[in-house]
C-alpha positions in Angstrom: -7.8 22.8 25.6 -10.6 25.2 26.6 -12.6 23.9 23.7 -12.1 20.3 24.8 -13.1 21.2 28.4 -16.3 23.0 27.1 -17.2 20.1 24.8 -16.9 17.5 27.6 -18.0 19.8 30.4 -14.9 19.1 32.5 -11.8 20.7 33.9 -8.3 20.1 32.4 -4.9 20.8 33.8 -1.9 20.8 31.5 1.8 21.9 31.6 3.4 24.4 29.2 6.3 26.8 28.9 4.8 30.3 29.3 6.5 33.5 28.0 5.4 36.6 29.8 7.0 40.1 29.7 10.3 38.8 28.6 10.4 35.9 31.1 9.8 32.2 30.6 8.0 30.0 33.2 7.3 26.3 33.6 3.5 26.7 34.0 0.5 24.5 35.0 -2.7 25.8 33.3 -6.3 25.0 34.4 -9.2 25.4 32.0 -12.9 24.4 32.4 -16.2 24.5 30.6 -16.2 28.3 30.7 -12.6 28.8 29.7 -9.4 29.8 31.6 -9.4 29.2 35.4 -5.9 29.7 36.7 -2.2 29.1 36.1 0.6 28.3 38.4 4.3 29.1 37.7 6.8 26.6 39.1 8.9 28.2 41.8 11.5 25.8 43.1 13.3 24.9 39.8 15.2 21.8 39.3 19.0 22.3 39.0 21.1 19.7 37.2 24.8 20.7 36.6 25.0 18.5 33.6 22.2 19.8 31.4 21.4 16.5 29.8 18.0 16.5 28.1 17.3 20.1 29.0 16.9 19.1 32.7 18.6 22.2 34.2 15.5 24.3 34.7 17.6 27.1 36.3 19.1 27.8 32.9 15.8 28.0 31.1 13.0 29.2 33.3 12.3 32.0 35.7 10.8 31.1 39.1 7.2 31.8 39.9 5.9 33.3 43.1 5.0 30.2 45.0 1.7 28.4 45.7 -1.4 30.5 46.0 -5.1 29.7 46.4 -7.4 29.5 43.4 -11.0 28.3 43.1 -11.9 25.5 40.7 -15.5 24.3 40.4 -16.2 25.9 43.8 -13.3 24.2 45.6 -10.3 26.0 47.2 -7.2 24.6 45.6 -3.5 25.1 45.3 -0.9 23.5 43.1 2.8 23.0 42.7 5.0 21.2 40.1 7.5 18.4 40.4 10.5 19.6 42.4 8.4 22.3 44.1 7.2 19.4 46.3 10.8 18.7 47.4 10.9 22.1 49.1 9.8 22.2 52.8 9.0 25.9 52.3 6.6 25.1 49.4 4.8 22.5 51.6 4.6 24.9 54.5 3.3 27.7 52.3 0.7 25.4 50.8 -0.5 24.3 54.3 -0.9 28.0 55.3 -3.2 28.5 52.4 -5.7 25.9 53.8 -6.6 24.4 50.4 -9.3 21.7 50.1 -7.3 19.9 47.4 -3.7 20.1 45.9 -2.8 19.4 42.3 0.8 18.0 42.0 2.0 16.9 38.5 5.4 15.4 38.0 7.9 14.3 35.3 10.2 11.9 37.2 12.1 8.8 36.3 11.8 7.5 39.9 9.4 8.3 42.7 9.6 7.9 46.5 7.3 5.5 48.3 3.7 6.6 48.4 4.1 7.2 52.2 6.1 10.3 51.3 3.1 11.8 49.5 0.9 10.7 52.4 3.0 12.7 54.8 2.8 15.7 52.5 -1.0 15.5 52.3 -1.2 15.2 56.1 1.1 18.2 56.5 -1.0 20.3 54.1 -4.3 18.9 55.6 -5.7 18.4 52.1 -6.0 15.6 49.5 -3.1 15.4 47.1 -3.8 14.6 43.4 -0.3 13.4 42.2 0.4 12.6 38.6 3.5 11.3 37.0 4.3 11.1 33.3 4.3 7.8 31.5 6.8 7.3 28.7 10.1 8.5 27.4 11.3 11.9 28.5 14.3 12.4 26.1 16.9 10.4 28.1 14.9 8.5 30.7 11.7 6.6 31.1 9.0 7.9 33.4 7.1 5.0 35.0 3.8 6.7 35.9 2.5 6.0 39.4 -0.2 8.6 39.8 -2.1 8.6 43.0 -5.0 10.2 45.0 -3.9 10.6 48.6 -6.4 11.6 51.3 -5.8 14.5 53.7 -5.1 11.8 56.3 -2.3 10.4 54.1 -4.2 7.3 53.0 -3.8 6.1 49.4 -7.3 6.2 47.9 -6.4 5.2 44.3 -3.2 4.6 42.4 -1.9 3.8 38.9 0.9 1.4 38.1 4.5 2.3 38.3 5.6 -0.1 35.5 5.2 2.5 32.7 1.8 1.4 31.4 -0.6 4.2 30.6 -3.7 4.1 32.8 -6.6 6.3 33.6 -6.9 6.9 37.3 -10.5 7.4 38.6 -11.5 8.2 42.1 -14.6 9.7 43.6 -13.3 12.3 46.1 -15.8 14.4 48.0 -14.4 17.9 48.5 -15.9 20.8 50.5 -16.9 23.8 48.4 -15.1 27.1 49.0 
């Protein structure tokens, strides 16, 4: 992924299972034109008593340490993954960090109304870049629905929620760190 980021002079975020010192994490990794930037380890893991489709993260992953600030292309950022965003504590901790942007990838079969993300962005006082998977996730279909939400809670751009792959593009001015 770092080679692709270098080739296209861009930043890429991608999810992966990370093994580190005998522990396994659900991780979000950021790379850019000059290589590795940062990785976040999901903290508030999804619990599903019936472990259909490997959805009980508690039985597979260790929790990370919660959101923290990192700098990407000169911008103060934070991130969290999927069910992290369901935790009021995660949102409060993110707000206390005073990021200028929040990355929020998901893998969900259904999503709340976009107003929920607007409220989250307003609470954190930062734009929220929300992505949701499109396609089959073993036992359910993910409908997409990615969005760019302003710090004021306004939807600036969104992709469909009908399961069609789309590229979401939005010019978003962010203050440098």
